[in-house]
C-alpha positions as CSV (number, residue, x, y, z in Angstrom):
1,M,-0.1,-0.1,-0.1
2,K,3.2,2.3,0.5
3,Q,3.2,5.1,-2.5
4,K,4.6,8.5,-2.8
5,N,1.7,10.9,-1.7
6,F,-0.2,9.0,0.2
7,L,-2.9,10.9,1.5
8,A,-3.3,10.3,5.4
9,I,-6.1,13.0,6.4
10,I,-6.9,12.5,10.2
11,D,-9.8,14.5,11.7
12,A,-9.1,17.7,14.2
13,I,-12.0,18.4,15.9
14,G,-11.1,17.1,18.9
15,P,-9.3,20.7,20.0
16,F,-12.5,22.4,19.7
17,F,-14.0,19.9,22.3
18,N,-11.1,20.5,24.9
19,S,-12.3,23.8,25.7
20,Y,-15.6,23.2,27.3
21,H,-17.5,20.6,29.9
22,P,-19.7,18.6,28.0
23,E,-22.9,17.7,28.8
24,K,-23.7,14.1,29.6
25,T,-24.2,13.4,26.1
26,V,-22.5,15.1,23.5
27,N,-22.8,14.9,19.7
28,W,-19.2,13.8,18.1
29,S,-20.4,14.1,15.2
30,K,-19.7,18.0,14.2
31,I,-18.0,20.6,16.3
32,D,-20.4,22.7,18.4
33,F,-19.6,26.4,17.7
34,S,-22.0,28.0,19.8
35,R,-20.0,26.8,22.9
36,F,-17.0,29.5,21.3
37,E,-19.5,32.1,21.4
38,R,-20.5,34.7,24.4
39,N,-23.2,37.3,23.4
40,K,-23.1,36.3,20.0
41,N,-19.4,37.2,19.5
42,L,-16.5,34.6,19.7
43,D,-15.5,34.2,23.4
44,P,-11.8,35.5,23.4
45,K,-10.4,33.3,26.5
46,R,-11.9,29.9,24.7
47,V,-10.2,30.8,21.2
48,D,-6.9,31.1,23.0
49,K,-7.4,28.1,24.8
50,L,-8.1,26.2,21.3
51,Y,-4.9,27.5,19.4
52,T,-3.0,25.9,22.6
53,F,-4.8,22.3,22.1
54,F,-4.6,22.4,18.2
55,E,-1.0,23.2,18.3
56,S,-0.4,20.2,20.8
57,F,-3.1,18.1,18.3
58,C,-0.9,19.2,15.3
59,K,2.7,18.5,16.8
60,T,1.3,15.0,17.6
61,V,-0.4,13.5,14.6
62,S,2.0,15.3,12.2
63,H,5.1,13.2,14.5
64,M,2.9,10.0,13.7
65,G,3.1,10.5,10.3
66,Y,-0.4,12.1,9.4
67,N,0.1,14.8,6.7
68,A,-3.5,16.1,6.6
69,L,-6.3,17.4,8.4
70,S,-10.2,17.4,8.1
71,L,-11.8,20.2,9.8
72,D,-15.4,21.8,9.9
73,D,-16.7,24.0,8.5
74,L,-17.4,25.7,5.1
75,A,-20.2,27.6,6.4
76,H,-17.8,29.6,9.0
77,L,-15.2,30.4,6.2
78,C,-17.7,32.3,3.5
79,I,-19.6,35.2,3.7
80,F,-22.8,36.0,1.7
81,K,-23.8,39.7,0.9
82,F,-27.1,39.2,1.7
83,Y,-26.2,38.2,5.4
84,P,-27.2,40.4,8.1
85,R,-24.5,42.9,9.0
86,K,-24.2,40.7,13.1
87,L,-23.9,37.3,11.4
88,E,-21.3,38.7,8.7
89,K,-19.2,40.2,11.8
90,K,-18.8,36.7,13.7
91,I,-18.0,35.1,10.4
92,A,-15.5,37.4,9.5
93,A,-14.2,36.8,13.2
94,Y,-14.5,33.3,12.4
95,Q,-12.2,33.5,9.6
96,K,-9.4,35.2,11.5
97,M,-9.3,32.4,13.8
98,Y,-9.4,29.7,11.1
99,E,-6.5,31.6,9.3
100,K,-4.6,30.9,12.6
101,L,-5.4,27.6,13.0
102,F,-4.3,27.2,9.3
103,A,-0.8,28.8,9.8
104,I,-0.3,26.3,12.9
105,A,-1.2,23.2,10.8
106,R,1.3,24.6,8.0
107,S,3.6,24.8,10.8
108,Y,3.6,21.4,10.8
109,H,3.3,20.4,7.2
110,L,-0.4,19.5,7.4
111,D,-2.6,20.0,4.9
112,I,-6.0,21.5,5.6
113,Y,-9.3,19.9,4.0
114,I,-12.5,21.5,5.2
115,N,-15.8,19.6,5.7
116,T,-19.4,20.9,4.4
117,D,-22.6,19.5,4.0
118,I,-24.6,20.0,0.7
119,F,-26.4,22.3,1.9
120,F,-25.8,24.6,5.1
121,L,-28.7,26.6,5.6
122,N,-30.3,29.8,7.9
123,E,-33.3,31.8,7.3
124,S,-30.9,34.1,5.5
125,I,-29.6,31.5,2.6
126,K,-33.4,30.2,2.6
127,K,-35.0,33.5,1.9
128,Q,-32.0,33.8,-0.9
129,L,-33.0,30.5,-2.2
130,S,-36.1,31.8,-3.7
131,R,-34.3,34.0,-5.8
132,S,-31.0,32.1,-6.4
133,N,-30.4,29.0,-7.8
134,S,-28.8,26.5,-4.8
135,T,-25.7,25.0,-6.8
136,D,-24.8,28.9,-7.6
137,L,-24.5,29.5,-3.8
138,I,-22.6,26.3,-3.3
139,Y,-20.0,27.1,-6.1
140,E,-19.7,30.7,-4.1
141,A,-18.8,29.4,-0.7
142,C,-16.4,26.8,-2.1
143,R,-14.9,29.5,-4.4
144,Q,-14.3,32.2,-1.1
145,G,-13.3,28.7,0.7
146,L,-10.2,27.9,-2.2
147,T,-9.5,31.5,-3.1
148,H,-9.3,33.0,0.5
149,F,-7.7,30.5,2.5
150,N,-4.6,28.4,2.4
151,I,-6.5,25.0,2.2
152,S,-5.8,22.0,0.2
153,G,-9.6,21.0,-0.6
154,I,-13.2,20.6,0.5
155,I,-14.7,17.4,1.8
156,L,-18.2,17.4,0.5
157,R,-21.3,15.1,2.3
158,I,-24.4,14.9,0.6
159,G,-26.4,12.3,2.0
160,E,-26.7,13.0,5.8
161,S,-27.6,16.1,7.5
162,D,-26.8,17.6,10.7
163,G,-28.0,15.8,13.7
164,I,-31.4,17.4,15.1
165,D,-29.4,18.3,18.1
166,V,-27.1,21.0,16.5
167,R,-27.2,24.5,17.4
168,G,-25.8,28.2,15.9
169,D,-26.2,29.7,13.1
170,F,-26.1,26.9,10.4
171,Q,-27.8,23.6,10.1
172,S,-27.6,21.6,7.1
173,E,-30.1,19.7,5.1
174,L,-30.2,17.2,2.3
175,L,-30.5,19.1,-0.9
176,L,-29.3,16.6,-3.7
177,K,-31.8,13.8,-4.3
178,T,-30.7,12.4,-7.4
179,P,-27.5,10.9,-8.9
180,R,-28.4,13.8,-12.1
181,Q,-28.5,16.3,-9.5
182,T,-25.2,15.2,-7.8
183,N,-23.5,14.7,-11.1
184,R,-24.6,18.1,-12.6
185,L,-23.0,19.6,-9.6
186,L,-19.8,17.9,-9.8
187,K,-19.3,19.2,-13.2
188,Q,-19.9,22.9,-12.4
189,L,-17.7,22.9,-9.2
190,L,-15.0,20.5,-10.4
191,P,-13.4,23.2,-13.0
192,L,-13.1,25.0,-10.5
193,F,-11.0,23.1,-8.2
194,E,-9.0,22.2,-11.2
195,E,-8.3,25.9,-11.8
196,Q,-7.1,26.2,-8.3
197,Q,-5.4,22.9,-8.4
198,K,-7.1,21.4,-5.2
199,H,-9.1,18.6,-4.0
200,L,-12.6,17.9,-4.0
201,I,-13.1,15.0,-1.9
202,F,-16.7,13.8,-2.5
203,R,-18.1,11.4,0.4
204,T,-20.5,8.4,-0.9
205,W,-21.8,7.9,2.5
206,T,-25.6,8.3,2.2
207,V,-28.4,6.6,4.9
208,G,-31.0,5.7,2.3
209,A,-32.8,9.2,1.6
210,H,-33.9,9.8,-1.6
211,P,-33.0,8.3,-4.8
212,I,-29.5,8.5,-4.2
213,G,-29.8,6.9,-0.9
214,D,-28.1,3.7,-1.9
215,L,-24.9,5.8,-3.2
216,M,-22.6,3.8,-0.8
217,W,-23.3,0.4,-2.5
218,N,-25.1,0.5,-5.8
219,E,-23.0,0.4,-8.7
220,K,-25.7,1.6,-10.7
221,T,-26.5,4.6,-8.7
222,F,-22.7,4.9,-8.3
223,D,-22.0,5.1,-12.4
224,R,-24.8,7.5,-12.7
225,T,-23.2,10.0,-10.4
226,F,-19.9,10.3,-11.7
227,A,-20.6,9.4,-15.2
228,N,-18.7,11.6,-18.1
229,I,-16.2,13.1,-14.9
230,D,-12.6,12.6,-15.6
231,S,-11.1,15.1,-13.5
232,P,-7.5,15.1,-11.6
233,S,-9.4,16.9,-8.5
234,L,-11.9,14.6,-7.9
235,I,-11.4,12.0,-5.0
236,I,-14.1,9.7,-3.8
237,S,-14.2,8.9,0.0
238,M,-15.9,5.6,0.8
239,K,-16.6,3.9,4.2
240,Y,-15.0,0.4,4.3
241,S,-18.2,-1.3,3.6
242,D,-21.8,-0.8,2.6
243,T,-22.6,0.5,6.1
244,D,-21.0,2.4,9.1
245,F,-18.2,1.6,10.9
246,F,-18.9,-2.0,12.4
247,N,-16.9,-5.5,12.5
248,H,-18.3,-8.5,10.9
249,V,-18.6,-6.3,7.2
250,A,-17.2,-7.0,4.0
251,L,-15.1,-4.6,2.0
252,N,-17.2,-2.6,-0.5
253,P,-16.3,-3.9,-3.9
254,L,-17.1,-0.3,-5.2
255,F,-13.5,0.4,-4.2
256,F,-12.3,-1.9,-7.2
257,H,-14.9,-0.3,-9.7
258,K,-13.2,1.9,-12.6
259,K,-10.2,4.0,-11.8
260,W,-11.4,7.3,-10.3
261,K,-9.4,8.1,-7.2
262,K,-10.8,7.0,-4.0
263,I,-9.7,7.3,-0.4
264,I,-10.9,4.5,2.6
265,E,-12.6,6.3,5.7
266,L,-11.7,4.6,9.1
267,Q,-12.8,5.4,12.2
268,T,-10.5,4.8,15.5
269,R,-12.4,6.3,18.0
270,R,-15.3,3.4,17.5
271,E,-18.5,4.9,18.2
272,R,-20.1,1.5,18.0
273,E,-17.6,-0.1,20.5
274,G,-17.3,2.0,23.1
275,F,-16.0,5.5,21.8
276,G,-12.0,4.4,23.1
277,E,-13.2,4.2,26.4
278,F,-12.4,0.4,26.4
279,P,-9.6,-1.7,25.1
280,Y,-10.9,-2.5,21.5
281,Y,-8.3,-3.0,19.0
282,V,-9.1,-2.1,15.3
283,G,-5.5,-3.4,14.2
284,H,-6.5,-6.6,12.9
285,Q,-9.8,-5.9,11.1
286,Y,-8.0,-2.8,9.3
287,E,-5.0,-4.9,8.6
288,Q,-7.9,-7.4,6.7
289,L,-9.0,-4.5,4.7
290,A,-5.4,-3.2,3.3
291,T,-4.5,-6.8,2.7
292,E,-7.9,-7.1,0.3
293,L,-7.3,-3.2,-1.2
294,Q,-3.1,-4.3,-1.7
295,D,-4.0,-4.3,-5.8
296,C,-6.7,-1.2,-6.2
297,D,-4.6,1.2,-7.6
298,S,-7.1,3.9,-7.3
299,L,-6.4,3.8,-3.4
300,V,-4.3,7.3,-3.1
301,G,-5.3,7.7,1.0
302,I,-6.9,7.1,4.0
303,S,-9.3,9.2,5.8
304,V,-9.1,8.4,9.8
305,W,-11.7,9.5,12.6
306,C,-10.0,9.7,16.1
307,Q,-12.5,11.6,17.5
308,T,-15.3,12.3,14.9
309,G,-18.7,10.6,15.0
310,G,-21.9,9.2,17.1
311,W,-23.6,10.7,20.6
312,S,-22.3,9.3,23.6
313,R,-21.4,10.6,27.5
314,W,-18.2,9.3,26.9
315,H,-15.5,11.9,26.9
316,N,-12.2,11.1,26.3
317,I,-10.7,13.7,23.6
318,T,-7.5,11.7,21.5
319,F,-4.3,13.2,21.9
320,L,-5.6,15.7,24.6
321,S,-6.4,15.6,27.9
322,N,-8.5,12.8,29.5
323,S,-7.5,11.1,26.1
324,S,-8.0,7.5,26.0
325,I,-4.9,5.3,25.3
326,Y,-6.7,2.9,23.0
327,N,-8.1,5.7,20.6
328,E,-4.4,6.7,20.2
329,L,-3.5,2.9,19.8
330,N,-5.9,2.6,17.0
331,T,-5.1,5.9,15.2
332,Y,-1.3,4.9,15.4
333,A,-1.5,1.5,13.7
334,T,-4.4,2.2,11.4
335,L,-1.7,4.5,9.9
336,E,1.0,2.1,10.0
337,I,-0.9,-0.6,8.5
338,F,-2.2,0.9,5.5
339,K,1.0,3.6,5.1
340,H,3.8,1.7,5.8
341,N,2.6,-2.2,5.3
342,I,3.1,-3.1,9.3
343,N,1.3,-6.1,10.2
344,A,-1.3,-5.4,13.1
345,K,0.9,-7.1,16.0
346,K,3.9,-5.7,15.0
347,A,2.1,-2.3,15.6
348,L,0.5,-3.3,18.9
349,K,4.0,-4.3,19.9
350,T,5.4,-0.9,18.8
351,Y,3.0,0.9,20.7
352,I,2.0,-1.2,23.8
353,P,5.4,-2.7,25.1
354,D,4.2,-4.3,28.0
355,K,3.4,-7.9,26.9
356,S,0.5,-8.6,29.6
357,H,-1.2,-5.5,28.3
358,R,-1.4,-6.5,24.5
359,K,-2.2,-10.0,25.7
360,F,-4.9,-8.1,27.7
361,I,-6.2,-6.2,24.6
362,L,-6.2,-8.8,22.1
363,K,-8.3,-11.2,24.9
364,F,-10.7,-8.4,25.6
365,T,-11.5,-7.3,21.9
366,E,-12.4,-11.1,21.4
367,L,-14.8,-11.1,24.5
368,F,-16.2,-7.5,23.4
369,D,-16.9,-8.5,20.1
370,Q,-18.4,-11.7,21.1
371,L,-21.2,-10.3,23.1
372,L,-21.9,-7.2,21.2
373,Y,-22.2,-8.9,17.6
374,I,-24.7,-11.7,17.8
375,K,-23.8,-14.9,14.9
376,G,-26.8,-15.1,12.6
377,F,-27.5,-11.4,12.3
378,S,-24.5,-9.7,12.7
379,D,-22.6,-11.8,10.4
380,R,-25.1,-11.8,7.7
381,P,-26.4,-8.7,5.7
382,F,-29.9,-7.4,5.6
383,Y,-31.4,-4.4,3.8
384,F,-34.3,-2.3,4.2
385,K,-35.4,-0.1,1.0
386,R,-31.8,2.0,0.2
387,V,-29.9,0.9,3.5
388,R,-28.0,-1.7,4.8
389,I,-29.6,-2.7,8.5
390,P,-26.6,-2.0,11.0
391,P,-24.9,-5.3,12.1
392,L,-25.0,-4.1,15.7
393,L,-28.3,-2.8,16.8
394,W,-28.9,-3.8,20.7
395,V,-26.2,-1.8,21.5
396,Y,-25.7,1.2,19.9
397,W,-23.8,4.2,21.1
398,D,-23.8,4.5,25.0
399,H,-27.4,2.7,24.7
400,I,-28.3,-0.7,25.6
401,T,-31.6,-1.9,23.9
402,I,-33.9,-4.8,24.5
403,N,-37.4,-4.8,24.0
404,P,-40.2,-7.0,21.9
405,L,-39.5,-5.3,18.8
406,M,-35.6,-6.0,19.2
407,I,-36.2,-9.9,20.4
408,L,-38.8,-10.4,17.4
409,L,-36.1,-9.0,14.7
410,L,-33.5,-11.3,16.0
411,R,-36.2,-14.1,15.9
412,H,-37.5,-13.2,12.6
413,V,-33.8,-13.8,10.7
414,S,-33.0,-17.1,13.2
415,A,-29.8,-15.3,15.2
416,E,-28.2,-17.7,16.9
417,K,-27.4,-17.9,20.8
418,N,-23.7,-17.2,21.5
419,M,-23.2,-16.8,25.0
420,V,-19.8,-15.8,26.9
421,K,-18.5,-17.9,29.9
422,K,-17.8,-16.8,33.2
423,P,-14.3,-18.4,32.5
424,D,-13.2,-16.2,30.0
425,I,-13.7,-13.2,32.0
426,K,-11.4,-14.5,34.6
427,N,-8.6,-15.7,32.6
428,L,-8.8,-11.8,31.4
429,K,-8.7,-10.7,34.8
430,K,-5.5,-12.5,35.9
431,L,-4.1,-10.6,32.5
432,G,-5.3,-7.3,33.5
433,K,-3.7,-7.6,37.4
434,K,-0.5,-8.7,35.4
435,A,-0.4,-5.7,33.1
436,E,-1.2,-3.3,36.4
437,L,-4.1,-2.0,34.3
438,K,-6.1,1.3,36.6
439,H,-9.6,0.5,35.2
440,L,-9.7,-3.2,35.2
441,D,-12.7,-3.6,37.3
442,Y,-14.7,-1.4,35.4
443,Y,-13.7,-3.2,31.9
444,L,-14.6,-6.4,33.6
445,D,-17.5,-5.2,35.0
446,T,-18.4,-4.0,31.7
447,L,-18.0,-7.2,30.1
448,E,-20.3,-8.7,32.5
449,L,-22.9,-6.4,32.4
450,L,-23.2,-6.9,28.6
451,R,-23.0,-11.1,29.6
452,V,-26.0,-10.1,31.6
453,C,-28.1,-8.3,29.1
454,R,-27.0,-10.7,26.5
455,K,-28.5,-13.5,28.6
456,A,-31.5,-11.9,29.4
457,L,-31.5,-11.2,25.4
458,D,-30.9,-15.0,24.5
459,R,-33.7,-16.1,27.4
460,Q,-35.6,-13.0,26.2
461,Y,-36.8,-12.6,30.0
462,M,-35.4,-10.8,32.9
463,T,-34.9,-12.4,36.3
464,Q,-34.5,-10.7,39.5
465,K,-31.0,-11.9,40.1
466,L,-30.0,-10.1,36.2
467,S,-31.7,-7.1,37.3
468,K,-29.8,-6.4,40.3
469,K,-26.7,-7.1,38.7
470,I,-27.5,-4.3,36.4
471,A,-28.9,-1.9,38.9
472,R,-25.6,-2.4,41.0
473,Y,-23.5,-1.6,37.3
474,H,-25.7,1.8,36.7
475,V,-24.5,2.5,40.7
476,K,-21.2,2.1,40.4
477,Y,-20.6,3.5,36.5
478,P,-23.7,6.5,36.1
479,D,-21.7,7.5,33.2
480,S,-21.2,4.7,31.4
481,F,-24.1,2.4,29.3
482,Q,-27.3,3.0,29.7
483,T,-29.7,0.5,29.6
484,R,-33.6,0.3,28.3
485,L,-35.0,-3.1,28.9
486,N,-38.9,-4.0,28.4
487,F,-39.5,-7.6,28.3
488,S,-43.5,-7.2,27.6
489,T,-45.7,-9.1,26.0
490,N,-46.5,-7.6,23.2
491,S,-47.4,-10.0,20.4
492,Y,-46.9,-7.9,17.4
493,K,-49.4,-9.5,15.2
494,G,-48.6,-9.6,11.7
495,A,-44.9,-8.0,12.1
496,H,-43.3,-11.1,10.8
497,L,-45.0,-10.6,7.5
498,L,-44.2,-6.6,7.7
499,L,-40.6,-7.8,8.1
500,R,-40.6,-10.5,5.4
501,L,-41.9,-7.5,3.1
502,A,-39.4,-5.2,4.5
503,L,-36.1,-6.8,4.7
504,R,-33.9,-8.6,2.2
505,S,-30.7,-10.7,2.5
506,R,-28.9,-9.1,-0.3
507,A,-28.4,-5.8,-1.8
508,K,-30.1,-6.5,-5.0
509,Y,-33.5,-4.9,-5.1
510,R,-36.5,-7.4,-5.2
511,W,-40.0,-6.4,-7.2
512,Q,-41.4,-5.5,-3.4
513,D,-39.2,-2.9,-2.8
514,Y,-39.6,-1.0,-5.7
515,L,-43.0,-0.8,-4.2
516,L,-42.0,0.4,-0.9
517,L,-39.9,2.9,-2.6
518,S,-43.2,4.2,-4.6
519,S,-44.8,7.4,-2.6
520,F,-48.5,5.7,-1.7
521,V,-47.0,2.5,-0.6
522,N,-43.8,4.4,1.3
523,L,-46.3,6.6,3.2
524,L,-48.6,3.7,4.2
525,F,-45.5,1.7,5.5
526,R,-44.5,4.9,7.4
527,I,-47.8,4.9,9.3
528,I,-47.4,1.5,10.0
529,I,-43.8,1.9,11.4
530,S,-45.9,4.7,13.8
531,F,-47.2,2.0,15.6
532,Y,-44.0,0.4,16.7
533,R,-42.0,3.6,17.5
534,K,-43.2,3.1,21.3
535,D,-40.5,0.4,21.4
536,M,-37.8,2.5,19.7
537,P,-34.6,3.4,22.0
538,K,-35.3,6.7,23.5
539,F,-32.7,8.6,21.5
540,V,-34.5,7.9,18.0
541,G,-35.9,10.8,17.0
542,K,-33.3,13.2,19.7
543,Q,-30.0,12.6,18.2
544,A,-28.8,11.9,14.5
545,M,-31.1,13.5,11.2
546,K,-34.4,12.8,11.4
547,L,-35.9,9.2,11.4
548,D,-38.5,10.1,8.6
549,S,-35.6,11.2,6.1
550,I,-34.9,7.7,6.3
551,L,-38.2,5.8,6.1
């Protein structure tokens, strides 16, 4: 995989989160710019602290071997003529702040790529859209970013909008709905990037909304989106599978589809496996991906998420205060594997010299993985309309959810029971004591919590003994996993038929899927789904983009 000019991007939003005491649950998917403001202006004290944190971060990742940063966001770099005076003044202050951040990054030989959604909105922009073409506004925003600032390119996201909890002057919405619209926008933007000799990094990440919602896995949608485009400035950025950052998923075959330049997105603060709170090592999974991509001539780099992604109450900031050694290990190993062809075992040994600690990490990862991922469900692909069903549902971010709907789904797909026995955890304890791990009890108690919940899920009922164990965990670790357990006897008559209609085991659409995608049947299906919302996790509808956008 080692090659000249290999692009190694790492997300740099961590320093922005290090300047305040987060609330219980934090949206780690985007910088909360409102935290840097006081009385509708930038807070000088917080901005000064940001510079210090940012320089420390740049120094660390540059020394590690990363050569570029990704950073939020384009909306805070451009000023439209129709903005009210107060907003114009505030954005001008952000521009000065970013100029200093860019100078710091450049002093450590780090290129900068700016993230943006298509499209960020506020009331002024919404009013202007009634008089202007939206693509013209996007073009102007990119033009300002590329010409006024020392950046290497812009990263576009078109398939997911801001979470509904995002605050501040801007919130994005999905604008591009078809491959044809997206293709037209790319053809309009790319000459600008070519003229500036900058990169337009286009993310294929989509969550099923609108006809372009299957871009990340559907070859036909992929080809229509990039049809007749041959630009040295275009780089296509893809997550490694046809779903989000999970284990037990296959490499996306679109990496080998045609010769467009591509980068692979990899997450090292894994949001589905504890946000770096626990010793979860991704090295062997990523080594397997790197091996499969060895002959992929179109792969020009990686985009590593060491902080970005998800909602949780775990607050570690990678490479800064309260950091996680396991985030840092994963971030180091990922670069070594993809950029320098170092295997996962050697990367682990280099970063963690203590042999007992290494054995603990590998054993913990194995047990944690067995508990989280359920055979018969997690290792088989299932699709609903335009989206791949996540292979991990009962544990999501920092939530553990067991209810009749979850049980019904696992029963419908004939998921296997795969319990982890206590002796495995006892052996792990011996390794942890030998390695003198500070948080050993927490790690082991969390495994026991998951084991107890899996036992209840497999049995489909909760005993008093299991319930007491869960209660003791919450008392001891109030800021860790939250549980929502419901073993009511809801029969869900007809639900099996609904699941048979809605779920499929391969990506290719069936005739009934086209029915589900039609306007009338889609509306009917959404009405039916509304009856099951009471058994959906509480965080659904409060975090991420609106569920209705996907349905």
